N, C-alpha and C positions, 0 to 999 in steps of 0.2 A: 282457507285463509280467513282470519278473524276480521270483524268490522273495523277494529282499531287499526290493524295493519293496512287495510284497504284505504282508510281515510288518511293515514300517514303517507301512503304512496301518492294519493291524490294531491295532498298539500305540496309534496316535493315536486310533482309534475307541474302544478300551477306556478310555483316559484320559478322553475326552469323556463317554462313557457313565457312568463312575464319578462324574464331577463332577456331571452332571445328576441322577443318582440320589440323591447325597448332599444336594444343594440341595433336591430335592423332598421328601425325608424331613424335612429340617431345618425346612421350612415348616409341618409338621403341628403341631397344638397340643400333642400329647402328647409331643413331643420338644423343645419349645422351652425347657425348663428344669424343674428339680425342682419338683413341686407345681403346675405350670401347669394351669389348669382350662379346659375347653371353654366356648364361648359358651352352650350349652344349660345347662350346670351353673351358670354365673353367673346366668342368667335365673331358674332355679329357686330359687337361693339368695336372690336379690333378692325374689322373690314370697313365700318363707318368712318373710323379715324383715318384709315388709309385713303379712302375716297375724299375725305375733307382735305387732307394734305395735298392730294393731286389737284383738287379744285382750286385751292389757294395758289399753287404753283402756276396753274394755267392762267388764273386771274392776274397774277403778278406779271407774267410774260405779256399778256394782252395790254396791260397798263403801260408797260415799257414801250411796246410798239406804238401805242396811241400817242404817248408823249413824244416819241421820236418823229412821228409824222407831223404832229402839231408844231414842233420846233422847226421842222423843215419848211412847212408852209408859212410860218411866221417870218422866217428869214427871207423867203421869196416875196412875201408881202411887203416887208420893210424895204427890200430892194426895189420894189415897184412903187413905193410911196403910199401903199394902202395900209391902213390900220386895221388889224384884226382883233376881234374880242378874245380875251383870255379864256382859255378853256380850263375849267377846274376839273381836276381828277375826281371821279366818284369815290365815295367812301368805300373802304374794303368791305366786300360782301362776305357774310357768314353763311356757310351752307346749312340748309335746313335738314335736320335728321328726324325721321319719324320716331316718336317715343316707343320704347320697347314695352310691349304688353306685359311681359313677365316682370319687368321692373315695377310697372304700375300696380300689378296685383300681388306683389311679394308679401305684403303685410297680411292680405287676406289668406294666402296660402299658409303662412305661418300660423295664423289664428286657427285654421281648421286642423292643421297638423298637430299643433299643441293641444287642441281640444280632443283630438283622437287619442293622443298619448295619455292625456289626463283621464279620459273616460275609460280607456282600457286598463290603466293602472288601478283606478277606483273599482272597476268590476272584478279584476283579479284579487284585489285586496278583500272585497266583500265576500267573494267565494271562499278564499282562504280562511277568513274569520268564521264563516258559517261552518266550514269543515272542522275547524278547531273546536268550536262550541259543540258540534255534534260528537266530536271525539271525547270531550269532557263530560257530556251529558248522555248517559247510556240510553239507548232506545228501549222502548217498552216491550219489544218482541223481536225474536230472531237474533242469533249470535250471542256471544258472551256479553253480559250486561243487560240481558233480557231473559225471556222465557226460552229455554233450550230443550227441545225434545231429544231424548237419547235412546229411544227404542221401547220395545215391549218389556213388561216386567219379567216374564218367564225367560226371555232372551238374556236379560241382564243377570238374572240369577244363575243361568247357565254360564255366563261369562265370568261370574265370581268364582264358580267352581273350577273352570278351566284356568283361571288366573291364580290358582292356589290360595283363594280367600280374598282376592282383591280384583276390582274392576275399575279401570280408568276411563273416564269420558272426556276426551281432549277438547271437544267443542264447548264443554261446560267448565273445563279446568277443575274437575272434581273427581274425587274418589268415591266409589260406591262399594260398601261391604254389607255382609249379612248381619242383621240384628236379631238375636235369639228371642223367640216369643216368651220364654220364661222370665226374661228381664223386663218385660213391658210394665208390670205393676210398679217397679221402682222408677222406670223411665217416666211414667206419667206424673210422678211427683217431682221430677227434676227438670224435664224439658218442656218448652212452650208448646202450645197446641199446634202451631203451624209446622212443627217438625214431626208430630206424632203420626200423621197419615202415612208417611213413608215407613216409619218404624213399625207401625201396626201391620204393614204389608211385607215386613221381613227385611227391609233394607234401611241403611242410613247413608246420607249423602254428605260428604265432607269437602270443604275447600282444600285445594292442594297447598295453600300457603301456610307456612308455619306461623303461628301467632307471635313468635318471638321477634324475628326480623324479616319475615316474608319469604324465606327460602322455600323452594318447592320440596315438599316432604315425600320421600319415596317409601315404598313398602319394604319390609324386611321379611323375606320368605322363611328364614329359619326361626326367628322369634315370633312371627305372625303379629308383629306390631308395626306401626309407622315410626321410623327413626330418622330424624333430621341430621343430615351429614354436615350441616354448617356449624352447629354448636351443640349437637348431641341431645336435643330434646327427644323424648320418647313418649309414644301414645299407644294405648291398646288398639285392637282392631276396629273399635267403634269410635276412635278419636279422643278417648279420655286420657288426660295426661298421667304419665307414670314417672317420668324423670326428666331432668334437664332444666334449663333456664326459662322455658316458656312460661308466661304468666297464667295460662289457662289451657284447656283442651283445644282441639282443632275446631275452627269455626265451621258453621254448617249453612246450607241453603235449604229453604223450604221447597218441598217437592210434592207435586200432585200426581195422582194416578187416575186416568180416565176409566170409564166403564169398559172400554175395549182393552185396557191394560197398558195404555201408552204412558210412559213416565216422562214428566216435564219438570225440569229444574229451573227455579226462579233465581237466576244468578244476579239479578239486580238487588236482591235482599241477602244480607249476610247476618246470620245470627251468631253472636259470640259463643265460643265454646264453653263447656261446663267448667265450673271452678275446680281448682286443684283439690284433689281428694275424692272427687266423684268417680265411682267405679261401679256402674250399674250391672255390668256383666261378670265381674270378678275374674276376668281373664288375666292370667299371668303369662310371662314369656314361655313359649313352647319350644325354645331352642336357643342357640347362641345368638347374641346381639350382633347387629351390623355396625353399631357405633359403640363408643365407650360409655355413653350415658352419663348421668350425674350432672351437677352444676358446673358451668365453665365461666 
């Protein structure tokens, strides 16, 4: 799996994780809104109100009994000719209820919960941004967009023969074909030096993308050319344009070959293909074409 695909999957996973975390936190009672109380707090508040009503009812009954006794005693005193002092009823008593610790600390909880959500969102956003930047900025080594080793030179040449003249390196998204040694004198006058090392070792490395509109260019086993099935552009086996609407030959990647024969393609660098009319090998179609060719 390519680095770009892994990063894209990581970004999708981060977005899904962030959404799930946010929804989970949002369902908690202490972040549903300012002043929201938990079920336990509401139960205690309901019980407190019930006790208060019971207390008030008892106080009212006691007051009624006290008034009745006082009135009876007053009547008795008046009958006996003795004056009694007027008894004033006490003011209604309000039952004391201990403050709910959760109500007192609700603002603090909300602060910490909101801070947690904010920090998590910021962290996920920073991670997603870093992954996105990494996706746009190719790494210097490993995977497409960097230096990609594709194997030993002799193994690749064997692969070209087994592939009927073409070898595809999927990890580098590149085609590798044989470059004839007799064409090197002309190639040295056409191609830049960063491409000559591979050509002097008998291979040429071509980007799979058509320089016309970016389609992947397949090989044509019968003509021994590359022939784009999107719009009919055609290139000889070393990627030099032969027909179609493409503005130039197939683009190339600089390639190095170590002393042990390891071939490494620099996919971070794209060298534009040769101009129309360049044909260093003189190769013509060796059989029927796979596309119609010509301008479209």
